[in-house]
C-alpha positions, 0 to 999 in steps of 0.5 A: 843226874848227880850235878844236877842234885843240888839245883833240883834241891834248891828248886824243890825248896823254893817250890815249897816256900813260895807255895806256903804263903799261897796256901795260906791266902788260899784257905781263906776263900771258899773253894773253886772261887776266883781267888781260890783259883788265883792263889793255886796258879800265882807260884807257876810263873815264879816256879818256872822262873826258878827252874829255868835259873837252875837250868832244870828242865821239866822232865818225868822223873823230876815232875813228881817232886816239883809237884810234891814240893808245889802241893805240900807247900799248899797244904802247909800254908792251908794247915798253918791258917786253919791252926791259927784261926783255931787258935784265935777261936780258942783264945777268944772263948 
C-alpha cells in the first residue's frame, strides 16, 4: 500500500484540480438542467484515465478519497464563481 501512496496522492490532486473549473461552470446553470449534469459528469472519463495511468484500481479503501476530491473540487469551483459574482455586484453598486 505504501508504494501506491504517491500515485494515489497525485490522482486525488488531479481529481480535485479537474473538478474546480467544472464546478465553476456548473454553478452558472440552474440545478438539474442538462448542462448542470454535463459539468458534473464531464470530469469522470479524465479521472478514470488518470487513475488508469497511475495503475490504481478503484477499491473501497480508495473510493472515499477520490469521491472526496471530486466533490471538493466541484464545491471549490462553485464557491469561486459565487465569490466572483458577489464581487462584481459589489463593484457595480
